[in-house]
Structure formats: structure tokens, C-alpha cells
N, CA, C and O atoms as a CHARMM CRD file, in Angstrom:
* protein
*
  312
    1    1 UNK  N    174.41500 -41.39700  20.52100 PROA 1      0.00000
    2    1 UNK  CA   172.74800 -40.34000  20.49500 PROA 1      0.00000
    3    1 UNK  C    172.50900 -40.43700  21.98200 PROA 1      0.00000
    4    1 UNK  O    172.57800 -41.45700  22.66800 PROA 1      0.00000
    5    2 UNK  N    172.14300 -38.90200  22.46600 PROA 2      0.00000
    6    2 UNK  CA   171.61600 -38.32600  23.41600 PROA 2      0.00000
    7    2 UNK  C    170.22500 -38.40000  23.28800 PROA 2      0.00000
    8    2 UNK  O    169.58400 -37.94700  22.33900 PROA 2      0.00000
    9    3 UNK  N    169.66200 -39.12500  24.50200 PROA 3      0.00000
   10    3 UNK  CA   168.24100 -39.24000  24.48500 PROA 3      0.00000
   11    3 UNK  C    167.74500 -38.12700  25.45700 PROA 3      0.00000
   12    3 UNK  O    168.46200 -37.38900  26.13200 PROA 3      0.00000
   13    4 UNK  N    166.38100 -38.14500  25.40300 PROA 4      0.00000
   14    4 UNK  CA   165.44500 -37.32700  26.49100 PROA 4      0.00000
   15    4 UNK  C    165.93100 -37.45100  27.67000 PROA 4      0.00000
   16    4 UNK  O    166.53000 -36.49400  28.16100 PROA 4      0.00000
   17    5 UNK  N    165.81600 -38.36500  28.21100 PROA 5      0.00000
   18    5 UNK  CA   166.57300 -39.10100  29.74300 PROA 5      0.00000
   19    5 UNK  C    167.76800 -38.39300  29.97100 PROA 5      0.00000
   20    5 UNK  O    167.81300 -37.63500  30.94000 PROA 5      0.00000
   21    6 UNK  N    169.08500 -38.56400  28.97100 PROA 6      0.00000
   22    6 UNK  CA   170.06800 -38.04700  29.26300 PROA 6      0.00000
   23    6 UNK  C    170.09300 -36.35000  29.41200 PROA 6      0.00000
   24    6 UNK  O    170.64400 -35.73800  30.32600 PROA 6      0.00000
   25    7 UNK  N    169.27600 -35.69700  28.15500 PROA 7      0.00000
   26    7 UNK  CA   169.23100 -34.48500  28.18900 PROA 7      0.00000
   27    7 UNK  C    168.83000 -33.92500  29.48300 PROA 7      0.00000
   28    7 UNK  O    169.33900 -32.93300  30.00400 PROA 7      0.00000
   29    8 UNK  N    167.84300 -34.66500  29.98000 PROA 8      0.00000
   30    8 UNK  CA   167.20800 -34.17800  31.45500 PROA 8      0.00000
   31    8 UNK  C    168.04000 -33.93200  32.23600 PROA 8      0.00000
   32    8 UNK  O    168.18700 -32.86100  32.82400 PROA 8      0.00000
   33    9 UNK  N    168.92200 -35.24800  32.37000 PROA 9      0.00000
   34    9 UNK  CA   169.56500 -35.10800  33.50000 PROA 9      0.00000
   35    9 UNK  C    170.89500 -34.29900  33.44800 PROA 9      0.00000
   36    9 UNK  O    171.52700 -34.03900  34.47200 PROA 9      0.00000
   37   10 UNK  N    171.27000 -33.93100  32.25600 PROA 10     0.00000
   38   10 UNK  CA   172.24600 -32.75900  32.16600 PROA 10     0.00000
   39   10 UNK  C    171.42900 -31.48500  32.30000 PROA 10     0.00000
   40   10 UNK  O    171.91800 -30.58100  32.97800 PROA 10     0.00000
   41   11 UNK  N    170.37500 -31.33000  31.79500 PROA 11     0.00000
   42   11 UNK  CA   170.06300 -29.96200  32.53300 PROA 11     0.00000
   43   11 UNK  C    169.43000 -30.28100  34.11100 PROA 11     0.00000
   44   11 UNK  O    169.01200 -29.20100  34.52800 PROA 11     0.00000
   45   12 UNK  N    169.25800 -31.10400  34.89800 PROA 12     0.00000
   46   12 UNK  CA   168.83200 -31.17400  36.18600 PROA 12     0.00000
   47   12 UNK  C    170.81800 -30.59900  36.55700 PROA 12     0.00000
   48   12 UNK  O    171.12200 -29.48300  36.97800 PROA 12     0.00000
   49   13 UNK  N    171.44200 -31.30400  36.36000 PROA 13     0.00000
   50   13 UNK  CA   173.02000 -31.21800  36.72000 PROA 13     0.00000
   51   13 UNK  C    173.61700 -29.86700  36.57300 PROA 13     0.00000
   52   13 UNK  O    174.58800 -29.58500  37.27400 PROA 13     0.00000
   53   14 UNK  N    173.05100 -28.85000  35.58400 PROA 14     0.00000
   54   14 UNK  CA   173.64600 -27.79700  35.17400 PROA 14     0.00000
   55   14 UNK  C    172.75800 -26.94400  36.37100 PROA 14     0.00000
   56   14 UNK  O    173.31300 -26.15100  37.13100 PROA 14     0.00000
   57   15 UNK  N    171.20400 -27.25400  36.41500 PROA 15     0.00000
   58   15 UNK  CA   170.75800 -26.48100  37.37100 PROA 15     0.00000
   59   15 UNK  C    171.18000 -26.44700  38.82100 PROA 15     0.00000
   60   15 UNK  O    170.78300 -25.52900  39.53800 PROA 15     0.00000
   61   16 UNK  N    171.80700 -27.20600  39.19400 PROA 16     0.00000
   62   16 UNK  CA   172.29100 -27.55100  40.54200 PROA 16     0.00000
   63   16 UNK  C    173.71400 -26.54100  40.61100 PROA 16     0.00000
   64   16 UNK  O    174.31600 -26.58100  41.68400 PROA 16     0.00000
   65   17 UNK  N    174.19300 -25.78000  39.69300 PROA 17     0.00000
   66   17 UNK  CA   175.01400 -25.00600  40.07000 PROA 17     0.00000
   67   17 UNK  C    174.81400 -23.59900  39.73500 PROA 17     0.00000
   68   17 UNK  O    175.77000 -22.86000  39.50000 PROA 17     0.00000
   69   18 UNK  N    173.51800 -23.18100  39.70300 PROA 18     0.00000
   70   18 UNK  CA   173.06300 -22.05600  39.93500 PROA 18     0.00000
   71   18 UNK  C    172.54500 -21.67500  41.34300 PROA 18     0.00000
   72   18 UNK  O    171.59700 -22.41000  41.62000 PROA 18     0.00000
   73   19 UNK  N    172.83500 -20.74400  42.39000 PROA 19     0.00000
   74   19 UNK  CA   171.94200 -20.52600  43.38900 PROA 19     0.00000
   75   19 UNK  C    170.56400 -20.79300  43.63400 PROA 19     0.00000
   76   19 UNK  O    169.70300 -20.95300  42.77000 PROA 19     0.00000
   77   20 UNK  N    170.41300 -20.83200  44.88000 PROA 20     0.00000
   78   20 UNK  CA   169.35900 -21.67100  45.22000 PROA 20     0.00000
   79   20 UNK  C    168.03400 -21.04800  44.77000 PROA 20     0.00000
   80   20 UNK  O    167.02000 -21.64700  44.41200 PROA 20     0.00000
   81   21 UNK  N    168.25500 -19.62900  44.86400 PROA 21     0.00000
   82   21 UNK  CA   167.10400 -18.36200  44.61400 PROA 21     0.00000
   83   21 UNK  C    166.81100 -18.80300  43.43000 PROA 21     0.00000
   84   21 UNK  O    165.62500 -19.08300  43.25600 PROA 21     0.00000
   85   22 UNK  N    167.75900 -18.99900  42.27800 PROA 22     0.00000
   86   22 UNK  CA   167.54800 -18.90000  40.86500 PROA 22     0.00000
   87   22 UNK  C    166.81100 -20.16900  40.63200 PROA 22     0.00000
   88   22 UNK  O    165.75700 -20.17000  39.99500 PROA 22     0.00000
   89   23 UNK  N    167.30000 -21.18100  41.09900 PROA 23     0.00000
   90   23 UNK  CA   166.46800 -22.73400  40.95500 PROA 23     0.00000
   91   23 UNK  C    165.36800 -22.64300  41.15900 PROA 23     0.00000
   92   23 UNK  O    164.71100 -23.50200  40.56900 PROA 23     0.00000
   93   24 UNK  N    164.67100 -21.80000  41.89900 PROA 24     0.00000
   94   24 UNK  CA   163.34800 -21.82100  42.57600 PROA 24     0.00000
   95   24 UNK  C    162.44100 -21.02100  41.48300 PROA 24     0.00000
   96   24 UNK  O    161.25100 -21.19900  41.22100 PROA 24     0.00000
   97   25 UNK  N    163.33800 -20.10900  40.93700 PROA 25     0.00000
   98   25 UNK  CA   162.83300 -19.10700  39.76300 PROA 25     0.00000
   99   25 UNK  C    162.49400 -19.81900  38.55600 PROA 25     0.00000
  100   25 UNK  O    161.45800 -19.73000  37.89700 PROA 25     0.00000
  101   26 UNK  N    163.83000 -20.76600  38.29400 PROA 26     0.00000
  102   26 UNK  CA   163.53800 -21.73600  37.08900 PROA 26     0.00000
  103   26 UNK  C    162.71200 -22.69500  37.41400 PROA 26     0.00000
  104   26 UNK  O    161.97800 -22.93300  36.45500 PROA 26     0.00000
  105   27 UNK  N    162.46600 -23.42600  38.41000 PROA 27     0.00000
  106   27 UNK  CA   161.13400 -24.34100  38.89100 PROA 27     0.00000
  107   27 UNK  C    159.81800 -23.80500  38.50200 PROA 27     0.00000
  108   27 UNK  O    158.94400 -24.37200  37.84600 PROA 27     0.00000
  109   28 UNK  N    159.81500 -22.58000  39.03000 PROA 28     0.00000
  110   28 UNK  CA   158.62400 -21.80000  38.86600 PROA 28     0.00000
  111   28 UNK  C    158.09400 -21.63400  37.56500 PROA 28     0.00000
  112   28 UNK  O    156.90500 -21.82400  37.31000 PROA 28     0.00000
  113   29 UNK  N    159.11900 -21.21000  36.55900 PROA 29     0.00000
  114   29 UNK  CA   159.13500 -21.06500  34.78900 PROA 29     0.00000
  115   29 UNK  C    158.59700 -22.20900  34.35700 PROA 29     0.00000
  116   29 UNK  O    157.60500 -22.24400  33.62900 PROA 29     0.00000
  117   30 UNK  N    159.30200 -23.35500  34.83500 PROA 30     0.00000
  118   30 UNK  CA   159.48800 -24.47500  34.18800 PROA 30     0.00000
  119   30 UNK  C    157.67400 -25.21600  34.37000 PROA 30     0.00000
  120   30 UNK  O    157.01500 -25.69700  33.44800 PROA 30     0.00000
  121   31 UNK  N    157.34200 -25.11500  35.51000 PROA 31     0.00000
  122   31 UNK  CA   155.96200 -25.30100  36.22100 PROA 31     0.00000
  123   31 UNK  C    154.72700 -24.59700  35.73200 PROA 31     0.00000
  124   31 UNK  O    153.57900 -25.03900  35.77300 PROA 31     0.00000
  125   32 UNK  N    155.12300 -23.45500  35.27000 PROA 32     0.00000
  126   32 UNK  CA   154.03100 -22.50800  34.80100 PROA 32     0.00000
  127   32 UNK  C    153.82500 -22.39500  33.37300 PROA 32     0.00000
  128   32 UNK  O    152.96800 -21.74800  32.77100 PROA 32     0.00000
  129   33 UNK  N    155.03200 -23.35300  32.79600 PROA 33     0.00000
  130   33 UNK  CA   154.81400 -23.79200  31.45400 PROA 33     0.00000
  131   33 UNK  C    153.68900 -24.68600  30.76200 PROA 33     0.00000
  132   33 UNK  O    153.18200 -24.71400  29.64100 PROA 33     0.00000
  133   34 UNK  N    153.50900 -25.51000  32.12300 PROA 34     0.00000
  134   34 UNK  CA   152.88800 -26.87300  31.63400 PROA 34     0.00000
  135   34 UNK  C    151.04600 -26.31400  32.03500 PROA 34     0.00000
  136   34 UNK  O    150.58200 -25.63300  32.95000 PROA 34     0.00000
  137   35 UNK  N    150.57500 -26.83700  31.13500 PROA 35     0.00000
  138   35 UNK  CA   149.03300 -26.15300  31.16100 PROA 35     0.00000
  139   35 UNK  C    148.63200 -27.18900  31.91600 PROA 35     0.00000
  140   35 UNK  O    148.93700 -28.38100  31.91800 PROA 35     0.00000
  141   36 UNK  N    147.56200 -26.23500  32.84900 PROA 36     0.00000
  142   36 UNK  CA   147.17600 -26.76900  34.05200 PROA 36     0.00000
  143   36 UNK  C    145.91600 -27.65200  33.61000 PROA 36     0.00000
  144   36 UNK  O    145.32300 -27.27100  32.60000 PROA 36     0.00000
  145   37 UNK  N    145.51300 -28.64100  34.18100 PROA 37     0.00000
  146   37 UNK  CA   144.37900 -29.63600  34.21200 PROA 37     0.00000
  147   37 UNK  C    143.22700 -29.17500  34.81600 PROA 37     0.00000
  148   37 UNK  O    143.30700 -29.22100  36.04400 PROA 37     0.00000
  149   38 UNK  N    141.77700 -28.57900  34.22000 PROA 38     0.00000
  150   38 UNK  CA   140.90300 -28.18700  34.82100 PROA 38     0.00000
  151   38 UNK  C    140.70900 -28.86400  35.95900 PROA 38     0.00000
  152   38 UNK  O    140.87700 -28.37900  37.07800 PROA 38     0.00000
  153   39 UNK  N    140.30700 -30.14100  35.69800 PROA 39     0.00000
  154   39 UNK  CA   139.73300 -31.00700  37.01500 PROA 39     0.00000
  155   39 UNK  C    140.57200 -31.39600  38.17100 PROA 39     0.00000
  156   39 UNK  O    140.16000 -31.65900  39.30100 PROA 39     0.00000
  157   40 UNK  N    142.02300 -31.40300  37.67800 PROA 40     0.00000
  158   40 UNK  CA   142.69700 -30.82700  38.78800 PROA 40     0.00000
  159   40 UNK  C    142.71500 -29.80200  39.83500 PROA 40     0.00000
  160   40 UNK  O    142.78000 -29.84300  41.06400 PROA 40     0.00000
  161   41 UNK  N    142.63600 -28.86400  38.95400 PROA 41     0.00000
  162   41 UNK  CA   142.78000 -27.48700  39.50000 PROA 41     0.00000
  163   41 UNK  C    141.60300 -27.43700  40.48000 PROA 41     0.00000
  164   41 UNK  O    141.73300 -26.98100  41.61600 PROA 41     0.00000
  165   42 UNK  N    140.45000 -27.92100  40.00200 PROA 42     0.00000
  166   42 UNK  CA   139.17900 -27.69200  40.83700 PROA 42     0.00000
  167   42 UNK  C    139.22600 -28.49400  41.96400 PROA 42     0.00000
  168   42 UNK  O    138.72100 -28.11200  43.01900 PROA 42     0.00000
  169   43 UNK  N    139.93900 -29.87300  41.82300 PROA 43     0.00000
  170   43 UNK  CA   140.22700 -30.71900  42.81800 PROA 43     0.00000
  171   43 UNK  C    141.02800 -29.85100  44.21200 PROA 43     0.00000
  172   43 UNK  O    140.58300 -29.77800  45.35800 PROA 43     0.00000
  173   44 UNK  N    142.14700 -29.33200  43.75500 PROA 44     0.00000
  174   44 UNK  CA   143.03700 -29.03800  44.79400 PROA 44     0.00000
  175   44 UNK  C    142.28600 -27.43800  44.96300 PROA 44     0.00000
  176   44 UNK  O    142.82500 -26.89300  45.92600 PROA 44     0.00000
  177   45 UNK  N    141.37500 -26.65400  44.42600 PROA 45     0.00000
  178   45 UNK  CA   140.86900 -25.60400  45.10100 PROA 45     0.00000
  179   45 UNK  C    139.83400 -26.43200  46.05400 PROA 45     0.00000
  180   45 UNK  O    139.80600 -26.02400  47.21500 PROA 45     0.00000
  181   46 UNK  N    139.14900 -27.31300  45.80500 PROA 46     0.00000
  182   46 UNK  CA   138.29300 -27.61300  47.05000 PROA 46     0.00000
  183   46 UNK  C    139.10500 -28.67100  48.25300 PROA 46     0.00000
  184   46 UNK  O    138.55200 -29.13600  49.25000 PROA 46     0.00000
  185   47 UNK  N    140.09200 -28.82100  47.97400 PROA 47     0.00000
  186   47 UNK  CA   141.30000 -29.31800  49.04700 PROA 47     0.00000
  187   47 UNK  C    141.58700 -28.24800  49.95100 PROA 47     0.00000
  188   47 UNK  O    141.67300 -28.35500  51.17500 PROA 47     0.00000
  189   48 UNK  N    141.76800 -26.93500  49.09100 PROA 48     0.00000
  190   48 UNK  CA   142.73500 -25.83700  49.57100 PROA 48     0.00000
  191   48 UNK  C    141.25800 -25.25700  50.86900 PROA 48     0.00000
  192   48 UNK  O    141.40400 -25.13800  52.08500 PROA 48     0.00000
  193   49 UNK  N    140.28700 -25.06600  50.27000 PROA 49     0.00000
  194   49 UNK  CA   139.06600 -24.72400  50.87900 PROA 49     0.00000
  195   49 UNK  C    139.18100 -25.44600  51.92900 PROA 49     0.00000
  196   49 UNK  O    139.82800 -24.98700  52.87000 PROA 49     0.00000
  197   50 UNK  N    138.48100 -26.97600  52.04300 PROA 50     0.00000
  198   50 UNK  CA   138.39000 -27.96900  53.03000 PROA 50     0.00000
  199   50 UNK  C    139.49700 -27.39800  54.13400 PROA 50     0.00000
  200   50 UNK  O    139.12500 -26.76900  55.12500 PROA 50     0.00000
  201   51 UNK  N    140.62900 -27.63000  53.91000 PROA 51     0.00000
  202   51 UNK  CA   141.81600 -27.52300  54.71900 PROA 51     0.00000
  203   51 UNK  C    141.81300 -25.98400  55.15600 PROA 51     0.00000
  204   51 UNK  O    142.40500 -26.02800  56.23400 PROA 51     0.00000
  205   52 UNK  N    141.57000 -25.02400  54.98700 PROA 52     0.00000
  206   52 UNK  CA   141.06300 -23.88800  55.59600 PROA 52     0.00000
  207   52 UNK  C    139.95300 -23.30000  56.69400 PROA 52     0.00000
  208   52 UNK  O    139.89300 -22.44100  57.57400 PROA 52     0.00000
  209   53 UNK  N    139.05900 -24.38600  56.03500 PROA 53     0.00000
  210   53 UNK  CA   138.05200 -24.41800  57.27000 PROA 53     0.00000
  211   53 UNK  C    138.35300 -24.87000  58.20300 PROA 53     0.00000
  212   53 UNK  O    138.15800 -24.26000  59.25400 PROA 53     0.00000
  213   54 UNK  N    139.13300 -26.50700  58.18600 PROA 54     0.00000
  214   54 UNK  CA   139.62700 -27.23800  59.09600 PROA 54     0.00000
  215   54 UNK  C    140.59700 -25.89400  60.04200 PROA 54     0.00000
  216   54 UNK  O    140.27300 -25.55000  61.17900 PROA 54     0.00000
  217   55 UNK  N    141.36100 -25.51100  59.55200 PROA 55     0.00000
  218   55 UNK  CA   142.27900 -24.57800  60.48700 PROA 55     0.00000
  219   55 UNK  C    141.39600 -23.65700  61.19600 PROA 55     0.00000
  220   55 UNK  O    141.33300 -23.72600  62.42400 PROA 55     0.00000
  221   56 UNK  N    140.65200 -22.73000  60.49200 PROA 56     0.00000
  222   56 UNK  CA   139.49500 -21.99700  61.17400 PROA 56     0.00000
  223   56 UNK  C    138.65900 -22.32400  62.13600 PROA 56     0.00000
  224   56 UNK  O    138.22800 -21.72200  63.12000 PROA 56     0.00000
  225   57 UNK  N    138.54000 -23.10300  61.80800 PROA 57     0.00000
  226   57 UNK  CA   137.49900 -23.88800  63.25200 PROA 57     0.00000
  227   57 UNK  C    138.36400 -24.78200  64.33200 PROA 57     0.00000
  228   57 UNK  O    137.85400 -25.49500  65.19600 PROA 57     0.00000
  229   58 UNK  N    139.62600 -24.62300  64.13400 PROA 58     0.00000
  230   58 UNK  CA   140.52500 -25.19300  65.13100 PROA 58     0.00000
  231   58 UNK  C    140.70500 -26.77700  64.84900 PROA 58     0.00000
  232   58 UNK  O    141.65100 -27.18900  65.52100 PROA 58     0.00000
  233   59 UNK  N    140.10700 -27.80100  64.07400 PROA 59     0.00000
  234   59 UNK  CA   139.98400 -29.18600  64.00300 PROA 59     0.00000
  235   59 UNK  C    141.83600 -29.52000  63.46900 PROA 59     0.00000
  236   59 UNK  O    142.46000 -30.57300  63.59800 PROA 59     0.00000
  237   60 UNK  N    142.18500 -28.55100  63.03200 PROA 60     0.00000
  238   60 UNK  CA   143.65200 -28.81300  62.52600 PROA 60     0.00000
  239   60 UNK  C    144.78400 -28.12900  63.37400 PROA 60     0.00000
  240   60 UNK  O    144.82400 -26.92200  63.61200 PROA 60     0.00000
  241   61 UNK  N    145.64200 -29.00400  63.77200 PROA 61     0.00000
  242   61 UNK  CA   146.86100 -27.99200  64.66400 PROA 61     0.00000
  243   61 UNK  C    148.16600 -27.62900  63.61600 PROA 61     0.00000
  244   61 UNK  O    148.87500 -28.52700  63.16100 PROA 61     0.00000
  245   62 UNK  N    148.36500 -26.28200  63.32200 PROA 62     0.00000
  246   62 UNK  CA   149.45700 -26.15300  62.59600 PROA 62     0.00000
  247   62 UNK  C    150.54400 -26.38400  63.40200 PROA 62     0.00000
  248   62 UNK  O    150.71100 -26.18300  64.60500 PROA 62     0.00000
  249   63 UNK  N    151.55600 -27.02700  62.19800 PROA 63     0.00000
  250   63 UNK  CA   152.97600 -27.32300  62.65600 PROA 63     0.00000
  251   63 UNK  C    153.87600 -26.60200  62.19300 PROA 63     0.00000
  252   63 UNK  O    154.04100 -26.71600  60.97800 PROA 63     0.00000
  253   64 UNK  N    154.75200 -25.64800  62.90900 PROA 64     0.00000
  254   64 UNK  CA   155.85400 -25.06300  62.57400 PROA 64     0.00000
  255   64 UNK  C    156.73400 -25.72900  61.33100 PROA 64     0.00000
  256   64 UNK  O    156.88000 -26.95000  61.39400 PROA 64     0.00000
  257   65 UNK  N    157.32800 -25.03400  60.21100 PROA 65     0.00000
  258   65 UNK  CA   158.12200 -25.72300  58.93100 PROA 65     0.00000
  259   65 UNK  C    159.13900 -26.08400  60.05200 PROA 65     0.00000
  260   65 UNK  O    159.29900 -27.29500  60.20600 PROA 65     0.00000
  261   66 UNK  N    159.81000 -25.31700  60.81100 PROA 66     0.00000
  262   66 UNK  CA   161.63100 -26.08700  61.32700 PROA 66     0.00000
  263   66 UNK  C    160.73800 -27.52100  62.13400 PROA 66     0.00000
  264   66 UNK  O    161.06900 -28.70400  62.04900 PROA 66     0.00000
  265   67 UNK  N    160.09500 -27.20900  62.54700 PROA 67     0.00000
  266   67 UNK  CA   159.55500 -28.78100  63.08200 PROA 67     0.00000
  267   67 UNK  C    159.41400 -29.81500  62.07200 PROA 67     0.00000
  268   67 UNK  O    160.08800 -30.84000  62.17600 PROA 67     0.00000
  269   68 UNK  N    158.58600 -29.64800  61.07800 PROA 68     0.00000
  270   68 UNK  CA   158.53200 -30.61600  59.79100 PROA 68     0.00000
  271   68 UNK  C    159.56500 -30.85900  59.29200 PROA 68     0.00000
  272   68 UNK  O    159.85300 -32.01400  58.97800 PROA 68     0.00000
  273   69 UNK  N    160.52000 -29.66000  59.06100 PROA 69     0.00000
  274   69 UNK  CA   161.86400 -30.21400  58.65000 PROA 69     0.00000
  275   69 UNK  C    162.64200 -30.99500  59.42600 PROA 69     0.00000
  276   69 UNK  O    163.32500 -31.90900  58.96500 PROA 69     0.00000
  277   70 UNK  N    162.58500 -30.66000  60.75400 PROA 70     0.00000
  278   70 UNK  CA   163.57500 -31.75400  61.47500 PROA 70     0.00000
  279   70 UNK  C    163.11600 -33.19500  61.76100 PROA 70     0.00000
  280   70 UNK  O    163.80100 -34.21600  61.83400 PROA 70     0.00000
  281   71 UNK  N    161.78800 -33.02800  61.90600 PROA 71     0.00000
  282   71 UNK  CA   161.07600 -34.46400  61.35700 PROA 71     0.00000
  283   71 UNK  C    161.46500 -35.43900  60.16200 PROA 71     0.00000
  284   71 UNK  O    161.81600 -36.61800  60.20900 PROA 71     0.00000
  285   72 UNK  N    161.30100 -34.61200  59.11100 PROA 72     0.00000
  286   72 UNK  CA   161.41200 -34.93900  57.99700 PROA 72     0.00000
  287   72 UNK  C    163.24700 -35.18000  58.06600 PROA 72     0.00000
  288   72 UNK  O    163.38100 -36.29800  57.56800 PROA 72     0.00000
  289   73 UNK  N    164.14600 -34.84800  58.30500 PROA 73     0.00000
  290   73 UNK  CA   165.73400 -35.09100  58.33300 PROA 73     0.00000
  291   73 UNK  C    165.59000 -36.34800  59.00100 PROA 73     0.00000
  292   73 UNK  O    165.96500 -37.41700  58.52000 PROA 73     0.00000
  293   74 UNK  N    164.85900 -36.15700  60.49400 PROA 74     0.00000
  294   74 UNK  CA   165.01700 -37.87000  61.13400 PROA 74     0.00000
  295   74 UNK  C    164.76100 -38.83300  60.51200 PROA 74     0.00000
  296   74 UNK  O    165.51900 -39.80000  60.43700 PROA 74     0.00000
  297   75 UNK  N    163.59200 -38.74600  59.92200 PROA 75     0.00000
  298   75 UNK  CA   163.18600 -39.77600  58.83800 PROA 75     0.00000
  299   75 UNK  C    164.32600 -40.26500  58.03800 PROA 75     0.00000
  300   75 UNK  O    164.76200 -41.41300  57.94500 PROA 75     0.00000
  301   76 UNK  N    164.69400 -39.25700  57.52200 PROA 76     0.00000
  302   76 UNK  CA   165.66700 -39.31500  56.08500 PROA 76     0.00000
  303   76 UNK  C    167.07100 -40.18600  56.76000 PROA 76     0.00000
  304   76 UNK  O    167.68100 -40.99500  56.06000 PROA 76     0.00000
  305   77 UNK  N    167.43000 -39.92500  58.04300 PROA 77     0.00000
  306   77 UNK  CA   168.64600 -40.07100  58.70800 PROA 77     0.00000
  307   77 UNK  C    168.37500 -41.74300  58.91700 PROA 77     0.00000
  308   77 UNK  O    169.28200 -42.56000  58.76300 PROA 77     0.00000
  309   78 UNK  N    167.29500 -42.03600  59.20800 PROA 78     0.00000
  310   78 UNK  CA   167.28900 -43.76100  59.56300 PROA 78     0.00000
  311   78 UNK  C    167.77400 -44.44100  58.39200 PROA 78     0.00000
  312   78 UNK  O    167.86700 -45.66900  58.38400 PROA 78     0.00000
């Protein structure tokens, strides 16, 4: 008998066989099918506004994605 976990693993493995751009589209479709929680949405909106103000005021230094990615890769390689 196939369990839900087995089916999810099968779907995941099948998704790895499609091009990355299509996987991104698939992930977006799946994500949009989940009903948003209004409280969580409000919290994220507040966080986005706070971060935007920090960026505009110069309190926060932006780091290019290429540098962040290299940093993450170094951590994962340890």
C-alpha cells in the first residue's frame, strides 16, 4: 500500500526530471493553492515594510545574491 509520504516522494522525484524553470512554475502553482493565513500575511507585510524602511534609511546594507550564494555554499561544504 502506498502511503502519502511515499506518494510525495514519488512526486518530488518526478519533479526533479523536469527543467528548473518548469519546477519553479510548479512550485508557484502548488504554493498558490494553499489558502493564506490572514494573520501570517499581515505579519509578513509588516516585516516587508520594516525592512524596506531600513533599506531606504541606510540602516541595512544589501548584499548581492552572488555573495550570499558563495557564503551559503561555503557553509554547506564544511
